[in-house]
RODO-2510 file (C-alpha; in nm, 4 decimals, decimal comma):
residues 509
     n   res          X          Y          Z
     1     m     1,0972    -9,9775    -7,6300
     2     w     1,1044   -10,1092    -7,2720
     3     h     1,2415   -10,4687    -7,3645
     4     r     1,5967   -10,5546    -7,4506
     5     l     1,6824   -10,8643    -7,6193
     6     m     2,0133   -11,0372    -7,6787
     7     v     2,0958   -11,2791    -7,9836
     8     a     2,4561   -11,4163    -8,0538
     9     a     2,6011   -11,6001    -8,3257
    10     l     2,9276   -11,7730    -8,3414
    11     v     3,1574   -11,8494    -8,6305
    12     l     3,4861   -11,9810    -8,5078
    13     a     3,7914   -12,1227    -8,7109
    14     g     3,5745   -12,1040    -9,0248
    15     v     3,2814   -12,3161    -8,9209
    16     a     2,9464   -12,1539    -8,8715
    17     g     2,8080   -12,1817    -8,5083
    18     a     2,4558   -12,2798    -8,5678
    19     a     2,4406   -12,4679    -8,2418
    20     e     2,5964   -12,1875    -8,0475
    21     a     2,3583   -11,9440    -8,2038
    22     a     2,0604   -12,1570    -8,1001
    23     a     2,1950   -12,1877    -7,7324
    24     a     2,2493   -11,8042    -7,7215
    25     a     1,8959   -11,7429    -7,8372
    26     d     1,7642   -11,9749    -7,5640
    27     q     1,9438   -11,7500    -7,3113
    28     a     1,8176   -11,4421    -7,4742
    29     m     1,5507   -11,3639    -7,2104
    30     d     1,8098   -11,3695    -6,9333
    31     a     2,0431   -11,0852    -7,1115
    32     r     1,8295   -10,8066    -7,0541
    33     m     1,9300   -10,7291    -6,6804
    34     p     2,2932   -10,6624    -6,5292
    35     p     2,4565   -10,9971    -6,4215
    36     a     2,4457   -10,8329    -6,0817
    37     p     2,2020   -10,8546    -5,7881
    38     m     1,9081   -10,6399    -5,8534
    39     h     1,7088   -10,7113    -5,5273
    40     e     1,4087   -10,6598    -5,7175
    41     q     1,0766   -10,6127    -5,5460
    42     v     0,7336   -10,5132    -5,6987
    43     l     0,5181   -10,3054    -5,4615
    44     m     0,1726   -10,1680    -5,4609
    45     l     0,1935    -9,8180    -5,3055
    46     p    -0,0683    -9,5485    -5,2862
    47     g    -0,0788    -9,2610    -5,5008
    48     d    -0,2022    -8,9054    -5,4612
    49     p    -0,4198    -8,9323    -5,1570
    50     a    -0,6476    -8,6662    -5,3215
    51     r    -0,7425    -8,9233    -5,5840
    52     p    -0,6727    -9,2667    -5,4114
    53     v    -0,5358    -9,5365    -5,6266
    54     a    -0,2689    -9,8154    -5,5844
    55     l     0,0486    -9,7783    -5,8177
    56     q     0,2557   -10,0571    -5,9179
    57     v     0,6408    -9,9733    -5,8518
    58     t     0,9212   -10,1713    -5,9126
    59     l     1,2227   -10,1359    -5,6592
    60     f     1,5736   -10,2126    -5,7204
    61     e     1,8485   -10,1904    -5,4693
    62     p     2,2428   -10,2061    -5,4822
    63     p     2,4343   -10,4291    -5,2469
    64     g     2,4527   -10,3301    -4,8844
    65     p     2,2258   -10,2198    -4,5868
    66     g     2,1649    -9,8663    -4,7061
    67     p     2,0453    -9,6171    -4,6342
    68     f     2,0738    -9,5570    -5,0097
    69     p     1,9693    -9,2423    -5,1917
    70     l     1,6831    -9,2639    -5,4043
    71     a     1,6345    -9,2376    -5,7948
    72     v     1,2703    -9,2448    -5,9166
    73     l     1,2565    -9,3136    -6,2748
    74     n     0,9319    -9,2477    -6,5028
    75     h     0,8324    -9,4672    -6,7970
    76     g     0,7583    -9,3521    -7,1456
    77     a     0,4164    -9,4403    -7,3130
    78     s     0,3886    -9,5917    -7,6658
    79     h     0,0882    -9,7551    -7,8107
    80     v    -0,0938    -9,7968    -7,4906
    81     s    -0,4619    -9,7369    -7,3851
    82     n    -0,7119    -9,8502    -7,1344
    83     d    -0,7286   -10,1668    -7,3226
    84     n    -0,3561   -10,2204    -7,3579
    85     r    -0,2092   -10,1099    -7,0332
    86     g     0,1518   -10,2128    -7,1405
    87     d     0,4366   -10,3904    -6,9669
    88     r     0,5803   -10,3119    -6,6249
    89     y     0,8649   -10,0887    -6,6687
    90     r     1,1984   -10,2456    -6,5437
    91     y     1,4522   -10,2678    -6,8385
    92     t     1,6362    -9,9349    -6,8684
    93     y     1,9963    -9,8426    -6,8487
    94     s     1,9046    -9,5236    -6,6480
    95     a     1,8372    -9,7743    -6,3728
    96     d     2,1499    -9,9572    -6,4196
    97     y     2,3345    -9,6180    -6,4157
    98     f     2,1870    -9,5196    -6,0777
    99     l     2,2586    -9,8602    -5,9285
   100     s     2,6257    -9,8356    -6,0271
   101     r     2,6302    -9,5086    -5,8265
   102     g     2,4923    -9,6694    -5,5056
   103     y     2,1323    -9,5597    -5,5396
   104     a     1,7981    -9,7625    -5,4783
   105     v     1,5895    -9,7157    -5,7820
   106     a     1,2060    -9,6914    -5,7969
   107     l     1,0189    -9,7277    -6,1313
   108     p     0,6401    -9,6494    -6,0768
   109     m     0,3796    -9,7062    -6,3270
   110     a     0,1385    -9,4152    -6,3903
   111     r    -0,2246    -9,4467    -6,3461
   112     g    -0,3843    -9,7012    -6,5966
   113     f    -0,0399    -9,8368    -6,6867
   114     a     0,0563   -10,2025    -6,6417
   115     g    -0,0444   -10,3142    -6,2914
   116     s    -0,1414    -9,9541    -6,1465
   117     g    -0,5000    -9,8846    -6,0742
   118     g    -0,7014    -9,6118    -6,2305
   119     t    -0,7442    -9,5380    -6,5995
   120     i    -0,5309    -9,3462    -6,8439
   121     g    -0,6794    -8,9944    -6,8601
   122     r    -0,7288    -8,7369    -7,1291
   123     h    -0,6078    -8,3910    -7,0890
   124     g    -0,6310    -8,2406    -7,4271
   125     c    -0,3773    -7,9654    -7,4555
   126     d    -0,3707    -7,9140    -7,0756
   127     l    -0,0374    -8,0792    -7,0884
   128     d     0,1045    -7,8906    -6,7836
   129     g    -0,1933    -8,0159    -6,5874
   130     l    -0,1016    -8,3767    -6,6946
   131     a     0,2504    -8,3351    -6,5616
   132     l     0,1447    -8,1829    -6,2375
   133     e    -0,1295    -8,4480    -6,1859
   134     n     0,1153    -8,7252    -6,2333
   135     a     0,3732    -8,5630    -6,0168
   136     h     0,1416    -8,5622    -5,7177
   137     d     0,1317    -8,9507    -5,7675
   138     i     0,5084    -8,9578    -5,7643
   139     a     0,5425    -8,7227    -5,4549
   140     a     0,3076    -8,9950    -5,2834
   141     v     0,5350    -9,2978    -5,3791
   142     i     0,8516    -9,0973    -5,2492
   143     q     0,6720    -9,0246    -4,9263
   144     d     0,5738    -9,3896    -4,8680
   145     l     0,9178    -9,5296    -4,9566
   146     s     1,0461    -9,2840    -4,6697
   147     g     0,9098    -9,5611    -4,4351
   148     r     1,1817    -9,8104    -4,5394
   149     a     1,4945    -9,8001    -4,3359
   150     e     1,7330    -9,8721    -4,6239
   151     i     1,6109    -9,5782    -4,8328
   152     d     1,7077    -9,2280    -4,7696
   153     t     1,4278    -9,0012    -4,9046
   154     s     1,6034    -8,6839    -4,8081
   155     r     1,8487    -8,7563    -5,0920
   156     v     1,6162    -8,8042    -5,3972
   157     v     1,6591    -8,7436    -5,7815
   158     v     1,3819    -8,7833    -6,0328
   159     g     1,4063    -8,8869    -6,3859
   160     g     1,2206    -9,0091    -6,6861
   161     q     1,2048    -9,0641    -7,0615
   162     s     0,9688    -8,8985    -7,3012
   163     f     0,6286    -8,8887    -7,1218
   164     g     0,8240    -8,9844    -6,8025
   165     g     1,0473    -8,7013    -6,8712
   166     w     0,7552    -8,4572    -6,8902
   167     v     0,6035    -8,5880    -6,5839
   168     s     0,9509    -8,5350    -6,4148
   169     l     0,9156    -8,1537    -6,5216
   170     g     0,5970    -8,1628    -6,3112
   171     i     0,8079    -8,2798    -6,0281
   172     a     1,0494    -7,9757    -6,0830
   173     s     0,7537    -7,7515    -6,0268
   174     l     0,6166    -7,9376    -5,7317
   175     a     0,9535    -7,9784    -5,5633
   176     p     0,8465    -8,2540    -5,2914
   177     p     1,0604    -8,2680    -4,9753
   178     g     1,3828    -8,4414    -5,0241
   179     v     1,3810    -8,4055    -5,4186
   180     r     1,7020    -8,2125    -5,5214
   181     g     1,7000    -8,2228    -5,8983
   182     v     1,5409    -8,3843    -6,2108
   183     v     1,7065    -8,5440    -6,5203
   184     v     1,5114    -8,5915    -6,8243
   185     f     1,5569    -8,7758    -7,1430
   186     v     1,3758    -8,6322    -7,4578
   187     p     1,0641    -8,4967    -7,2247
   188     t     0,7513    -8,4660    -7,4364
   189     v     0,3884    -8,5861    -7,4400
   190     r     0,1597    -8,6281    -7,7396
   191     e    -0,2125    -8,5952    -7,6815
   192     s    -0,4432    -8,7199    -7,9619
   193     d    -0,7163    -8,4789    -7,8375
   194     c    -0,5097    -8,1795    -7,8555
   195     g    -0,5548    -7,9853    -8,1796
   196     n    -0,2123    -7,8363    -8,2105
   197     q     0,0268    -8,0433    -8,0428
   198     d     0,3550    -7,8785    -8,1170
   199     a     0,2416    -7,5272    -7,9990
   200     a     0,0949    -7,7026    -7,6645
   201     i     0,4221    -7,8605    -7,6008
   202     v     0,6164    -7,5191    -7,6260
   203     n     0,3441    -7,3171    -7,4447
   204     r     0,2948    -7,5578    -7,1614
   205     a     0,6788    -7,5941    -7,1265
   206     a     0,6808    -7,2340    -7,0486
   207     m     0,4089    -7,2751    -6,7824
   208     l     0,6116    -7,5489    -6,6214
   209     g     0,9471    -7,3483    -6,6356
   210     h     0,7739    -7,0456    -6,4707
   211     s     0,6844    -7,2792    -6,1742
   212     a     0,9924    -7,4861    -6,1704
   213     k     1,1779    -7,4753    -5,8175
   214     l     1,4369    -7,7511    -5,9030
   215     r     1,7267    -7,7668    -6,1081
   216     s     1,6909    -7,9857    -6,4440
   217     l     1,9216    -8,1560    -6,6722
   218     w     1,7769    -8,2090    -7,0306
   219     f     1,8944    -8,4615    -7,3138
   220     y     1,7722    -8,4539    -7,6701
   221     g     1,9241    -8,5573    -8,0027
   222     d     1,8816    -8,4447    -8,3572
   223     n     1,7100    -8,7438    -8,5163
   224     d     1,4257    -8,7770    -8,2645
   225     g     1,1220    -8,9391    -8,4222
   226     l     0,8712    -8,7477    -8,1985
   227     m     1,0375    -8,4221    -8,1619
   228     p     1,1917    -8,2459    -8,4543
   229     t     1,5196    -8,0494    -8,3482
   230     d     1,3558    -7,7123    -8,3964
   231     l     1,0669    -7,8177    -8,1807
   232     w     1,2694    -7,9316    -7,8874
   233     h     1,4923    -7,6369    -7,9049
   234     r     1,1909    -7,4135    -7,8733
   235     e     1,0437    -7,6303    -7,6024
   236     f     1,3703    -7,6124    -7,3961
   237     d     1,4047    -7,2446    -7,4719
   238     a     1,0511    -7,1727    -7,3466
   239     y     1,1178    -7,3547    -7,0164
   240     h     1,4507    -7,2084    -6,9389
   241     l     1,3523    -6,8483    -7,0520
   242     e     1,0880    -6,8520    -6,7706
   243     g     1,3574    -6,8598    -6,5141
   244     a     1,3882    -7,2380    -6,4735
   245     q     1,7482    -7,3536    -6,3715
   246     a     1,7934    -7,5919    -6,6659
   247     e     2,0770    -7,7270    -6,8781
   248     l     2,0510    -7,8809    -7,2294
   249     v     2,2746    -8,1381    -7,3550
   250     a     2,2357    -8,2076    -7,7341
   251     v     2,3844    -8,5303    -7,8209
   252     g     2,3628    -8,5259    -8,2045
   253     k     2,2253    -8,8309    -8,3966
   254     v     2,1833    -9,1489    -8,2067
   255     a     2,1432    -9,4879    -8,4065
   256     n     1,8009    -9,5037    -8,5650
   257     d     1,6137    -9,2661    -8,3419
   258     s     1,7529    -9,0354    -8,0621
   259     h     1,4220    -9,0581    -7,8865
   260     e     1,5344    -9,4227    -7,7762
   261     m     1,8732    -9,3122    -7,6585
   262     l     1,8486    -9,5013    -7,3403
   263     n     1,8153    -9,8058    -7,5380
   264     y     2,1725    -9,7962    -7,6524
   265     p     2,4653    -9,9169    -7,4290
   266     g     2,7037    -9,6996    -7,6317
   267     m     2,5231    -9,3694    -7,5307
   268     i     2,6112    -9,4435    -7,1556
   269     h     2,9624    -9,2905    -7,1990
   270     i     2,8063    -8,9735    -7,3332
   271     w     2,5414    -8,9028    -7,0865
   272     a     2,6706    -9,0719    -6,7739
   273     p     2,9357    -8,8101    -6,7205
   274     r     2,6965    -8,5094    -6,7653
   275     i     2,4709    -8,6676    -6,5020
   276     d     2,7609    -8,7369    -6,2757
   277     a     2,8562    -8,3607    -6,2953
   278     f     2,4774    -8,2589    -6,2352
   279     l     2,4578    -8,4955    -5,9345
   280     a     2,7752    -8,3649    -5,7686
   281     g     2,6293    -8,0091    -5,8325
   282     i     2,3163    -8,0738    -5,6453
   283     g     2,4995    -8,2499    -5,3517
   284     m     2,4310    -8,6111    -5,4560
   285     p     2,6428    -8,9144    -5,4921
   286     s     2,8008    -8,9702    -5,8338
   287     a     3,0751    -9,2038    -5,7971
   288     n     3,0806    -9,5494    -5,9853
   289     v     3,0875    -9,7755    -5,6838
   290     h     2,9306   -10,0641    -5,8542
   291     p     3,0691   -10,0957    -6,2035
   292     e     2,9126   -10,4513    -6,2329
   293     y     2,5799   -10,2709    -6,3152
   294     l     2,7180   -10,1153    -6,6347
   295     p     2,8077   -10,2621    -6,9774
   296     i     3,1654   -10,2433    -7,1002
   297     p     3,2246    -9,8865    -7,2782
   298     p     3,2796    -9,9315    -7,6305
   299     p     3,6337    -9,8579    -7,7757
   300     p     3,6399    -9,5261    -7,9725
   301     p     3,5872    -9,5257    -8,3493
   302     s     3,9138    -9,6013    -8,5290
   303     h     3,8248    -9,5148    -8,8805
   304     f     3,9918    -9,8223    -8,9914
   305     a     3,7226    -9,8583    -9,2633
   306     a     3,3695    -9,7536    -9,3448
   307     i     3,1070    -9,9745    -9,1359
   308     d     2,9604   -10,1296    -9,4671
   309     d     3,2762   -10,1942    -9,6229
   310     v     3,2792   -10,5835    -9,6043
   311     a     3,5959   -10,6110    -9,8217
   312     a     3,8019   -10,4208    -9,5634
   313     l     3,7730   -10,7003    -9,2978
   314     p     4,1127   -10,8231    -9,2081
   315     t     4,0235   -11,1822    -9,3018
   316     t     4,0011   -11,4225    -9,6065
   317     n     3,7356   -11,6382    -9,4464
   318     e     3,4244   -11,6101    -9,6745
   319     k     3,2097   -11,7372    -9,3755
   320     v     3,3272   -11,4611    -9,1572
   321     r     3,2525   -11,2144    -9,4265
   322     d     2,9003   -11,3603    -9,4627
   323     a     2,8565   -11,3307    -9,0873
   324     y     2,9476   -10,9640    -9,1081
   325     r     2,7095   -10,9147    -9,3886
   326     a     2,4241   -11,0477    -9,1643
   327     f     2,5553   -10,8383    -8,8726
   328     l     2,5041   -10,5206    -9,0782
   329     k     2,1341   -10,5911    -9,0957
   330     f     2,0965   -10,6399    -8,7265
   331     d     1,9112   -10,3712    -8,5132
   332     l     2,1235   -10,1719    -8,2696
   333     p     2,2862   -10,2066    -8,0333
   334     r     2,5306   -10,4648    -8,1952
   335     v     2,8886   -10,5702    -8,1848
   336     f     3,1144   -10,7830    -8,4203
   337     l     3,4283   -10,9406    -8,2886
   338     l     3,7162   -11,1160    -8,4591
   339     s     3,9039   -11,3947    -8,3001
   340     s     4,2816   -11,4674    -8,3109
   341     t     4,2053   -11,8151    -8,4759
   342     g     4,0262   -11,6378    -8,7910
   343     g     3,6738   -11,6748    -8,6547
   344     a     3,4150   -11,4215    -8,5360
   345     m     3,1362   -11,3411    -8,2835
   346     d     2,8483   -11,1186    -8,3366
   347     t     2,5974   -11,0175    -8,0775
   348     h     2,3144   -10,7756    -8,0670
   349     g     2,0646   -10,6250    -7,8176
   350     g     2,0838   -10,7402    -7,4501
   351     f     2,2184   -10,5438    -7,1362
   352     d     2,5981   -10,5414    -7,2486
   353     p     2,6482   -10,6988    -7,6012
   354     l     3,0199   -10,6250    -7,6125
   355     g     3,0810   -10,7880    -7,2589
   356     r     2,8592   -11,1013    -7,3354
   357     a     3,0407   -11,1330    -7,6769
   358     m     3,3797   -11,1138    -7,5093
   359     e     3,2432   -11,3606    -7,2412
   360     s     3,1425   -11,6072    -7,5024
   361     c     3,4682   -11,6012    -7,6840
   362     r     3,6503   -11,6677    -7,3621
   363     q     3,4323   -11,9641    -7,2780
   364     a     3,5066   -12,0818    -7,6421
   365     g     3,8814   -12,0688    -7,5754
   366     q     3,9119   -11,7706    -7,8156
   367     n     4,1022   -11,4577    -7,7873
   368     c     3,8610   -11,1846    -7,9547
   369     r     3,8920   -10,8192    -8,0316
   370     p     3,6019   -10,5944    -8,1367
   371     y     3,5819   -10,5001    -8,4946
   372     a     3,2523   -10,2876    -8,5034
   373     v     3,0233   -10,1517    -8,2397
   374     d     2,6727   -10,0266    -8,3503
   375     r     2,7612    -9,8133    -8,6801
   376     d     3,1381    -9,7562    -8,6110
   377     v     3,4598    -9,9617    -8,6953
   378     v     3,6624    -9,9846    -8,3828
   379     w     3,9274   -10,2178    -8,5128
   380     t     4,2911   -10,1329    -8,4432
   381     r     4,5734   -10,3719    -8,5647
   382     p     4,6880   -10,5855    -8,2873
   383     d     5,0226   -10,4384    -8,1872
   384     i     4,9906   -10,4244    -7,8193
   385     t     5,2439   -10,6475    -7,6230
   386     p     5,1176   -10,7626    -7,2843
   387     r     5,2917   -10,6265    -6,9845
   388     i     5,4552   -10,9468    -6,8176
   389     v     5,4332   -10,9801    -6,4531
   390     r     5,6113   -11,2424    -6,2568
   391     r     5,4642   -11,3486    -5,9208
   392     d     5,5180   -11,6036    -5,6498
   393     v     5,1951   -11,7449    -5,4974
   394     a     5,1142   -11,9614    -5,2334
   395     s     4,9581   -12,2932    -5,3459
   396     g     4,5692   -12,3100    -5,2720
   397     q     4,5536   -11,9724    -5,1499
   398     l     4,3316   -11,6802    -5,2937
   399     t     4,6053   -11,4189    -5,3759
   400     l     4,5599   -11,0583    -5,5004
   401     l     4,7348   -11,0191    -5,8427
   402     n     4,6330   -10,6800    -5,9283
   403     f     4,4092   -10,3972    -5,7888
   404     a     4,3121   -10,1416    -6,0677
   405     y     4,1999    -9,7966    -5,9499
   406     g     4,1709    -9,4304    -6,0786
   407     v     4,1761    -9,1165    -5,8913
   408     k     4,1071    -8,7624    -5,9537
   409     p     4,3231    -8,4693    -5,8028
   410     d     4,1046    -8,4602    -5,5054
   411     c     4,1744    -8,8250    -5,4600
   412     e     3,8245    -8,9364    -5,5317
   413     s     3,7614    -9,2129    -5,7689
   414     s     3,7663    -9,1276    -6,1448
   415     g     3,5848    -9,4516    -6,2650
   416     i     3,6551    -9,8168    -6,2085
   417     s     3,8142   -10,0526    -6,4640
   418     k     3,6862   -10,3817    -6,5842
   419     f     3,8987   -10,7061    -6,6145
   420     i     3,8542   -10,9467    -6,8986
   421     p     4,0424   -11,2662    -6,8839
   422     t     4,1790   -11,3601    -7,2313
   423     a     4,3532   -11,6728    -7,1250
   424     l     4,2698   -11,8761    -6,8011
   425     p     4,5251   -12,0357    -6,5797
   426     a     4,5470   -12,4227    -6,6193
   427     h     4,5895   -12,4953    -6,2664
   428     g     4,3698   -12,2614    -6,0679
   429     v     4,0854   -12,0180    -6,0918
   430     v     4,0508   -11,6430    -6,1243
   431     e     3,8262   -11,4230    -5,9321
   432     i     3,7121   -11,0656    -6,0235
   433     r     3,5614   -10,8438    -5,7779
   434     a     3,4758   -10,4772    -5,6927
   435     a     3,6887   -10,3814    -5,3779
   436     k     3,8284   -10,0939    -5,1914
   437     g     4,1966   -10,0504    -5,1403
   438     r     4,4799    -9,7982    -5,0931
   439     p     4,6530    -9,6464    -5,3885
   440     t     5,0233    -9,7021    -5,4493
   441     f     5,1499    -9,3998    -5,6183
   442     p     5,5331    -9,3434    -5,5930
   443     a     5,6459    -9,0677    -5,3355
   444     n     5,7483    -8,8248    -5,6117
   445     s     5,4011    -8,8495    -5,7917
   446     p     5,1638    -8,5475    -5,7343
   447     f     4,8976    -8,7999    -5,6496
   448     a     5,1132    -8,9593    -5,3912
   449     a     4,8903    -8,7921    -5,0975
   450     c     4,6034    -9,0143    -5,2251
   451     d     4,8076    -9,3346    -5,0925
   452     a     4,6372    -9,2725    -4,7631
   453     t     4,2849    -9,2751    -4,8724
   454     p     4,1037    -9,5984    -4,9740
   455     v     3,9392    -9,5703    -5,3098
   456     a     3,7174    -9,7998    -5,5124
   457     g     3,8620   -10,0302    -5,7498
   458     m     3,8471   -10,3869    -5,9276
   459     a     4,0570   -10,6820    -5,7804
   460     l     4,1828   -10,9666    -5,9745
   461     l     4,2527   -11,2594    -5,7489
   462     y     4,4044   -11,6134    -5,8347
   463     a     4,4021   -11,9475    -5,6306
   464     s     4,5754   -12,2500    -5,7639
   465     t     4,4210   -12,6083    -5,7329
   466     p     4,4984   -12,7161    -5,3631
   467     g     4,8230   -12,9030    -5,3538
   468     f     4,9446   -12,7857    -5,6942
   469     v     5,3005   -12,6606    -5,6967
   470     g     5,4713   -12,5368    -6,0211
   471     e     5,4176   -12,2898    -6,3110
   472     d     5,0923   -12,1242    -6,4020
   473     s     4,9965   -11,8379    -6,6137
   474     l     4,6992   -11,6222    -6,7179
   475     t     4,6520   -11,3259    -6,9537
   476     m     4,3740   -11,0406    -6,9054
   477     q     4,2775   -10,7228    -7,0418
   478     e     4,2055   -10,4122    -6,8407
   479     v     3,9333   -10,1800    -6,9819
   480     l     3,9713    -9,8484    -6,8300
   481     p     3,6756    -9,6140    -6,7815
   482     n     3,7481    -9,4266    -7,1041
   483     g     3,7130    -9,7307    -7,3061
   484     t     4,1009    -9,7823    -7,3733
   485     t     4,2539   -10,1175    -7,2858
   486     r     4,5962   -10,2580    -7,1713
   487     s     4,7033   -10,6046    -7,1690
   488     f     4,8832   -10,8180    -6,8835
   489     r     5,0268   -11,1643    -6,8530
   490     f     5,0846   -11,3159    -6,5138
   491     d     5,3540   -11,5743    -6,4846
   492     l     5,2898   -11,7506    -6,1794
   493     n     5,5329   -11,9576    -5,9571
   494     v     5,3158   -12,1539    -5,7123
   495     t     5,5057   -12,2606    -5,4161
   496     a     5,4273   -12,3276    -5,0459
   497     a     5,6047   -11,9988    -4,9620
   498     h     5,4083   -11,6930    -4,8604
   499     p     5,3181   -11,4715    -5,1533
   500     v     5,4767   -11,1262    -5,2078
   501     q     5,2900   -10,8150    -5,1882
   502     p     5,0277   -10,7447    -5,4857
   503     m     5,0891   -10,4962    -5,7750
   504     g     4,8717   -10,2117    -5,8239
   505     s     4,7872   -10,0437    -6,1551
   506     g     4,6543    -9,6941    -6,0783
   507     v     4,5520    -9,4422    -6,3233
   508     a     4,5778    -9,0502    -6,2389
   509     h     4,3260    -8,8097    -6,3942
***
């Protein structure tokens, strides 16, 4: 699956939101990408010079001038042929992840796919030959991108899903200059003209492992529709036992099919930390410097009720119960929220179902909390009292109310929170932006030494309507990198006086 769609339906105060649902459906096509600048370019770059062809490459870049490290991500292949070349690969949470870590991301289309030249070749059971042949094309793309000033091709990581993961194992054997490691999700290939596909996968994985020169990180799950658990274990073992430096991450069951794990935002909190550690181990950046490219992490399962127990919903509103029954039929990813006024919001698909649902609630003037995410109930009874913060602010001036950050013992960032306003000010505006600032740990804290080092974080700012003087307020939730939340209410005294120093909300890990 290369496309992610979003559909939302709203039921507020007991009234079915058909108009809202229709409007949300109209916006579905805009919901597949992060709400952040992608700086997208579509390039035609030369492939392997030994077999000249032009390859279609999508390039994303994060904010700033660079030079950025480079992530090259290779696509899967499903129901494609020379008569049906498929769509350009651009919707993947793996690209969003690398953008959040400050990488430029290149997504090349293999020969015969989408807008690339050439034809889809047949290799029979010569699966290692297929991987190496395509790897030469990827090496050529990296070489061509080295001519761009904003890209640092001395710091490259290559990854891919399914067929793209198998091609990436070819890169681990080829080891082009500048490539430091390989990350593969469910690496496999199925050739219809190979008589014994399972045996070929295992045997040719061993050949690729014997020639591997780069470290690799593998992800597999237990309900893979193409690769039974026993088979992918044999594939990895064959690769690893030939001397390849490879690490396997078994993620268990994933939604309907673990082969599609990159399509589920709820999986990011499982695979992202493992990739962070892998990148750090090969001398590549791993800090989350642009959290706007990632969806909100889901709350952990609360075990409040079974996912299909409609009677357990903490409501007597039958329209909300009907909406929940409909929600249970949605494909994953999906979320279901309850509002403080007795209504509900459900969203499925799209880049950030939870974030979009929370934003839809906010725009409707509702305070909503997640009840279910994918197949887990995450509801906990609302017993958190907001921390009340009293602030004096200058009228008409943009003032920092809170800078949220997290640090590790070495003072590096441990992740960046997200702010979700739950009640907006009546006499001003709120701005939320990624920023850098100095921590403010007390002198007796073991993290006090980190106060001298600027760290990435998230800033919450407020500006009153010009000329307004008086009382204003806002409330917000801070979603920490581990998915937990805390609530703040800012009671603001808007005066002509100079504002006091802002408050910080640091977290030590």
